[in-house]
Wavefront OBJ file of the C-alpha trace (Angstrom):
o trace
v -5.017 30.551 -2.387
v -5.035 29.419 1.224
v -4.010 25.895 2.280
v -4.631 25.014 5.898
v -5.879 22.536 8.480
v -9.655 22.399 8.730
v -11.442 23.717 11.802
v -14.712 22.486 13.260
v -16.565 25.234 11.409
v -15.385 23.716 8.094
v -16.760 20.231 8.743
v -20.169 20.690 7.116
v -18.431 21.616 3.875
v -15.992 18.693 4.279
v -18.874 16.217 4.706
v -20.721 17.680 1.733
v -17.748 17.340 -0.640
v -16.892 13.899 0.730
v -20.425 12.623 0.130
v -20.622 14.162 -3.340
v -17.237 12.886 -4.550
v -17.486 9.346 -3.233
v -21.248 8.808 -3.487
v -21.600 7.675 0.091
v -22.675 8.884 3.479
v -19.397 9.764 5.130
v -18.862 8.838 8.754
v -18.722 11.814 11.126
v -15.251 13.260 11.555
v -13.721 12.193 14.861
v -11.704 14.527 17.125
v -8.575 12.482 16.320
v -9.208 12.839 12.584
v -9.716 16.614 12.485
v -5.990 17.581 12.655
v -5.353 15.370 9.611
v -7.797 17.230 7.325
v -6.508 19.801 4.837
v -8.358 22.176 2.561
v -7.683 24.676 -0.212
v -9.546 27.989 -0.259
v -9.755 30.305 -3.268
v -11.265 33.770 -2.774
v -12.622 32.560 0.535
v -14.306 29.466 -0.962
v -13.440 25.941 0.184
v -12.743 24.277 -3.188
v -10.669 21.126 -2.481
v -9.698 18.846 0.381
v -7.843 15.715 1.474
v -6.901 13.749 4.562
v -3.277 13.035 5.499
v -2.754 9.671 7.166
v 0.427 9.099 9.179
v 1.767 5.654 8.243
v 4.645 3.350 8.928
v 5.426 0.877 6.144
v 7.548 -2.242 6.073
v 10.378 -2.078 3.538
v 11.444 -5.705 3.827
v 14.524 -4.910 5.909
v 13.251 -2.169 8.219
v 10.296 0.200 8.678
v 9.936 3.683 7.213
v 7.718 6.631 8.113
v 5.344 7.521 5.288
v 2.105 9.364 4.698
v -1.078 8.470 2.869
v -3.444 10.831 1.074
v -7.120 9.912 1.262
v -10.487 11.499 0.447
v -9.008 13.800 -2.205
v -11.983 15.778 -3.529
v -12.720 18.953 -5.455
v -16.018 20.850 -5.464
v -17.937 20.185 -8.696
v -18.074 23.875 -9.567
v -14.281 24.176 -9.127
v -13.065 21.225 -11.187
v -10.563 21.360 -14.067
v -9.099 24.612 -12.780
v -5.929 23.084 -11.318
v -7.055 23.180 -7.679
v -6.519 19.471 -7.034
v -2.939 19.788 -8.264
v -2.374 22.840 -6.040
v -3.789 20.966 -3.055
v -1.510 17.994 -3.706
v 1.503 20.262 -4.183
v 0.879 22.023 -0.864
v 0.361 18.704 0.928
v 3.559 17.232 -0.536
v 5.519 20.318 0.479
v 4.141 20.080 4.015
v 5.078 16.406 4.255
v 8.614 16.982 2.934
v 9.108 19.739 5.479
v 8.017 17.260 8.161
v 10.671 14.770 7.039
v 8.542 12.365 5.005
v 10.259 10.726 2.052
v 7.362 8.815 0.480
v 3.591 9.006 0.018
v 1.045 6.389 -1.034
v -2.543 6.764 -2.206
v -5.299 4.881 -3.987
v -6.161 6.770 -7.192
v -9.566 7.559 -8.627
v -7.756 7.745 -11.975
v -4.152 6.597 -12.440
v -3.164 8.948 -15.319
v -4.246 11.932 -13.198
v -1.770 11.166 -10.424
v 0.813 9.861 -12.873
v 1.161 13.390 -14.290
v 2.405 14.511 -10.895
v 4.928 11.733 -10.295
v 2.921 8.969 -8.624
v 3.398 5.446 -9.989
v 1.581 2.158 -9.477
v 3.865 0.163 -7.210
v 1.980 -3.030 -6.518
v -0.441 -5.471 -8.035
v -2.564 -8.057 -6.289
v -3.885 -11.338 -7.612
v -7.612 -11.709 -7.081
v -8.783 -15.328 -6.837
v -12.397 -16.424 -7.109
v -13.933 -19.897 -6.911
v -16.883 -21.833 -5.480
v -16.235 -23.273 -1.992
v -16.237 -26.801 -3.433
v -12.957 -25.950 -5.202
v -11.214 -26.209 -1.810
v -12.541 -29.644 -0.760
v -9.172 -31.343 -1.258
v -7.719 -29.617 1.817
v -8.091 -31.819 4.888
v -8.640 -30.659 8.453
v -5.520 -30.786 10.634
v -5.135 -30.891 14.439
v -5.841 -27.479 15.889
v -8.841 -25.322 15.172
v -10.437 -21.976 14.387
v -11.687 -19.512 16.952
v -13.880 -16.489 16.270
v -11.748 -13.382 16.787
v -12.203 -9.634 16.938
v -10.794 -6.657 18.845
v -9.716 -8.700 21.870
v -7.472 -10.849 19.666
v -5.587 -7.991 17.956
v -2.265 -9.209 19.392
v -2.754 -12.648 17.795
v -3.801 -11.142 14.465
v -0.693 -8.960 14.511
v 1.655 -11.851 15.330
v 0.544 -13.742 12.222
v 0.400 -10.620 10.030
v 3.928 -9.465 10.848
v 5.423 -12.925 10.501
v 3.749 -13.803 7.210
v 4.501 -10.513 5.415
v 8.103 -10.229 6.618
v 10.455 -9.352 3.773
v 7.939 -7.487 1.628
v 7.833 -3.808 0.801
v 4.547 -2.061 1.486
v 2.599 -3.688 4.344
v 1.199 -1.136 6.777
v 2.585 -1.446 10.298
v -0.724 -1.754 12.137
v -1.110 -0.351 15.632
v -4.237 -1.079 17.673
v -6.228 1.792 16.158
v -5.391 0.608 12.627
v -6.348 -2.956 13.497
v -9.697 -1.678 14.749
v -10.123 0.054 11.408
v -9.380 -3.222 9.544
v -11.785 -5.167 11.756
v -14.664 -2.713 11.367
v -17.070 -2.410 8.438
v -18.131 0.973 7.032
v -21.402 0.797 8.965
v -19.489 0.474 12.230
v -20.198 -3.221 12.798
v -17.288 -5.678 13.214
v -16.120 -7.742 10.262
v -16.104 -11.488 10.776
v -12.701 -12.752 11.859
v -11.316 -16.215 12.572
v -7.848 -17.275 13.698
v -6.523 -20.814 13.276
v -4.496 -22.041 16.257
v -2.183 -25.049 16.122
v -2.417 -27.874 18.713
v -0.074 -25.883 20.993
v -2.431 -22.912 21.028
v -0.244 -20.719 18.811
v -1.927 -18.483 16.191
v -0.798 -19.573 12.717
v -3.261 -18.104 10.217
v -6.334 -15.895 10.027
v -8.950 -14.431 7.759
v -11.155 -11.343 8.065
v -14.164 -11.282 5.779
v -17.758 -10.324 4.993
v -20.631 -12.273 3.507
v -21.797 -10.159 0.563
v -25.413 -10.647 -0.562
v -26.245 -9.578 -4.126
v -29.782 -10.615 -4.976
v -29.941 -14.386 -4.719
v -26.144 -14.714 -4.711
v -23.854 -14.801 -1.683
v -20.100 -14.350 -1.689
v -17.478 -14.720 1.043
v -15.272 -11.664 0.462
v -11.936 -11.607 2.304
v -10.447 -8.388 3.599
v -7.357 -10.187 4.917
v -6.140 -13.765 4.477
v -2.741 -14.458 6.034
v -0.825 -17.624 6.985
v 2.580 -18.351 8.486
v 3.180 -21.755 6.861
v 1.697 -24.234 4.357
v -0.258 -26.185 6.984
v -1.856 -23.051 8.379
v -2.661 -21.878 4.856
v -4.363 -25.165 4.037
v -6.737 -24.628 6.958
v -7.878 -21.322 5.518
v -8.802 -23.135 2.316
v -10.561 -25.811 4.368
v -12.527 -22.993 6.033
v -13.702 -21.894 2.572
v -14.792 -25.442 1.702
v -16.919 -25.598 4.841
v -19.031 -22.701 3.486
v -20.295 -24.537 0.404
v -23.834 -24.653 1.788
v -23.845 -20.936 2.666
v -22.168 -19.078 -0.200
v -21.779 -19.655 -3.903
v -18.417 -17.984 -4.303
v -15.260 -17.129 -2.360
v -12.982 -14.250 -3.296
v -9.614 -13.301 -1.804
v -6.467 -11.374 -2.726
v -2.821 -12.424 -2.590
v 0.593 -10.964 -3.465
v 1.475 -10.989 -7.142
v 4.225 -13.571 -6.600
v 2.185 -15.973 -4.427
v 1.613 -19.117 -6.562
v -1.794 -20.000 -5.115
v -2.869 -22.049 -8.119
v 0.152 -24.289 -7.634
v -1.751 -25.697 -4.632
v -5.048 -26.275 -6.412
v -6.123 -29.484 -8.196
v -8.048 -27.287 -10.618
v -6.733 -23.716 -11.057
v -8.916 -20.955 -9.630
v -10.137 -18.036 -11.694
v -7.511 -15.330 -11.264
v -7.241 -11.696 -12.309
v -4.587 -9.093 -11.545
v -5.538 -5.673 -10.170
v -3.288 -2.637 -9.680
v -3.429 -1.241 -6.164
v -1.714 1.715 -4.444
v 0.450 4.336 -6.126
v 3.722 5.594 -4.636
v 5.278 9.065 -4.812
v 8.872 9.747 -3.770
v 8.624 13.109 -2.025
v 12.321 13.473 -1.218
v 14.935 11.228 -2.813
v 17.639 11.388 -0.078
v 15.110 10.872 2.740
v 13.445 7.950 0.946
v 16.749 6.187 0.275
v 18.211 6.898 3.706
v 15.253 5.241 5.442
v 14.933 2.297 3.069
v 17.054 -0.297 4.866
v 19.063 -2.264 2.298
v 20.275 -5.875 2.700
v 22.718 -6.042 5.601
v 25.353 -7.859 3.562
v 25.380 -5.084 0.944
v 28.116 -2.457 0.692
v 29.001 -0.252 -2.254
v 27.617 2.720 -4.135
v 25.580 3.717 -7.159
v 24.934 7.061 -8.818
v 21.338 7.644 -9.870
v 20.153 10.541 -12.045
v 16.492 11.368 -11.336
v 14.130 13.326 -13.576
v 11.304 15.039 -11.673
v 9.624 18.120 -13.114
v 6.936 18.357 -10.426
v 9.162 18.334 -7.327
v 12.213 20.122 -8.624
v 14.343 19.393 -5.542
v 14.329 15.724 -6.605
v 15.859 16.549 -9.991
v 19.539 15.779 -10.212
v 22.169 13.105 -9.677
v 22.467 11.403 -6.302
v 25.176 9.123 -4.978
v 23.872 6.358 -2.737
v 26.641 5.000 -0.519
v 25.630 1.800 1.278
v 27.597 0.183 4.082
v 26.239 -3.027 5.602
v 22.724 -2.064 4.565
v 22.792 1.528 5.838
v 22.590 4.226 3.159
v 23.854 7.777 2.948
v 22.674 9.808 -0.027
v 24.160 13.046 -1.299
v 23.430 15.282 -4.235
v 26.267 15.553 -6.761
v 27.152 18.665 -8.768
v 25.220 19.247 -11.977
v 26.772 17.431 -14.895
v 28.220 14.588 -12.818
v 27.830 11.366 -14.836
v 25.376 8.835 -13.402
v 25.474 5.051 -13.474
v 21.739 4.806 -14.149
v 19.087 7.413 -15.024
v 15.294 7.345 -14.798
v 12.112 9.271 -14.154
v 10.997 9.592 -10.523
v 8.040 7.278 -11.259
v 10.363 4.506 -12.434
v 12.526 5.069 -9.362
v 9.433 4.615 -7.173
v 8.703 1.284 -8.868
v 12.295 0.085 -8.450
v 12.359 1.336 -4.849
v 9.242 -0.707 -4.017
v 10.571 -3.784 -5.850
v 7.602 -3.717 -8.220
v 10.122 -3.330 -11.060
v 13.620 -4.817 -11.211
v 16.354 -2.463 -12.484
v 17.409 -4.899 -15.229
v 13.807 -5.191 -16.385
v 13.451 -1.402 -16.412
v 16.571 -1.187 -18.568
v 15.354 -3.936 -20.904
v 12.075 -2.083 -21.439
v 13.775 1.238 -22.080
v 12.578 3.169 -19.040
v 15.989 3.221 -17.322
v 19.178 4.375 -19.024
v 22.416 2.593 -18.144
v 25.806 4.278 -18.376
v 27.656 1.851 -16.107
v 26.830 -1.864 -16.095
v 28.433 -2.326 -12.672
v 26.113 0.340 -11.283
v 23.131 -1.489 -12.752
v 24.295 -4.770 -11.198
v 24.667 -3.082 -7.805
v 21.169 -1.555 -8.058
v 19.826 -5.008 -8.918
v 21.233 -6.348 -5.647
v 20.168 -3.319 -3.637
v 16.527 -3.459 -4.681
v 16.040 -7.242 -4.717
v 13.312 -9.030 -2.795
v 9.723 -10.207 -2.697
v 6.974 -8.439 -4.607
v 5.341 -5.525 -2.760
v 1.981 -6.028 -1.074
v -0.530 -4.155 1.042
v -3.954 -5.488 2.009
v -5.309 -2.148 3.210
v -7.462 0.421 1.436
v -8.020 4.101 2.049
l 1 2 3 4 5 6 7 8 9 10 11 12 13 14 15 16 17 18 19 20 21 22 23 24 25 26 27 28 29 30 31 32 33 34 35 36 37 38 39 40 41 42 43 44 45 46 47 48 49 50 51 52 53 54 55 56 57 58 59 60 61 62 63 64 65 66 67 68 69 70 71 72 73 74 75 76 77 78 79 80 81 82 83 84 85 86 87 88 89 90 91 92 93 94 95 96 97 98 99 100 101 102 103 104 105 106 107 108 109 110 111 112 113 114 115 116 117 118 119 120 121 122 123 124 125 126 127 128 129 130 131 132 133 134 135 136 137 138 139 140 141 142 143 144 145 146 147 148 149 150 151 152 153 154 155 156 157 158 159 160 161 162 163 164 165 166 167 168 169 170 171 172 173 174 175 176 177 178 179 180 181 182 183 184 185 186 187 188 189 190 191 192 193 194 195 196 197 198 199 200 201 202 203 204 205 206 207 208 209 210 211 212 213 214 215 216 217 218 219 220 221 222 223 224 225 226 227 228 229 230 231 232 233 234 235 236 237 238 239 240 241 242 243 244 245 246 247 248 249 250 251 252 253 254 255 256 257 258 259 260 261 262 263 264 265 266 267 268 269 270 271 272 273 274 275 276 277 278 279 280 281 282 283 284 285 286 287 288 289 290 291 292 293 294 295 296 297 298 299 300 301 302 303 304 305 306 307 308 309 310 311 312 313 314 315 316 317 318 319 320 321 322 323 324 325 326 327 328 329 330 331 332 333 334 335 336 337 338 339 340 341 342 343 344 345 346 347 348 349 350 351 352 353 354 355 356 357 358 359 360 361 362 363 364 365 366 367 368 369 370 371 372 373 374 375 376 377 378 379 380 381 382 383 384 385 386 387 388
């Protein structure tokens, strides 16, 4: 087997597998994208591929370097032979050697990635209602302005302020913002920013009008607000579309009580989103950024059959929010013990340590260690509005 970066001569095969796997016409590979493409060759045949995305994620207290895997595909004639697993294993090894502690991806099938140590680490609430459901929100002084690439700085000001404290939001540079603001066909999404009477950006939405037969729906890519007043103006914006669309749909963090604001509760479903894989336990914990008022230690035993270097007991020593992690000798008793997937869910704050213990997926040998872990991994629910 040969795992390597793709060259220009491999791009026809890349496009062919991309189109076949995802049933779309893939955009041409850009010069900037080419170094991120990886492939697996068996007996000289290109059988599997993926793209590695360099990411920076918010942790709630700091930012951490991460990587994303996208466009994971296997040739139809080479499926169920273990090549996708080999591709993922090579890519994870490469990322660990480059100092990455965590990876995220959007799965085509969650049990497939779960076998290799990925775990769902966030859910999003999906709200849907006719525009008339938002009529109770009154217009306030200030106003909306159409916005696109020239307003990236204002979008980013609101985005960073509103999602502060959460694990998972992508730190968006200008190129990522252009990606968010651009539809698959290359045309800009619609974007509007609400400015207060002092001209300060306070909320925004990025959306499309989806036409399905005789039905039209306002579908939000991003909807973000810094405060209750700014949020109310987004809902007022929806109400003003009652003569244009029959339905509005948007997504919010799992702990955002949107229906608390509504006279009549909106239809709401919960959808799982990205999965998280801890590639290297010490690196992931060292870069996490714990609460600054936290000092102490906890010993965590991790079970990981797929990345064997993660298997063992680790002592996490935290001083004023900064962590040092070291591997302990085999047989050293741990305060808490869990599978690497459960650790990923605790790490992301999707799952509280006490809840994990109550549901039997985390073993507790020291109640003080559990209490310390509960403080260390406390915070808002994880969220990410992106997709790849």
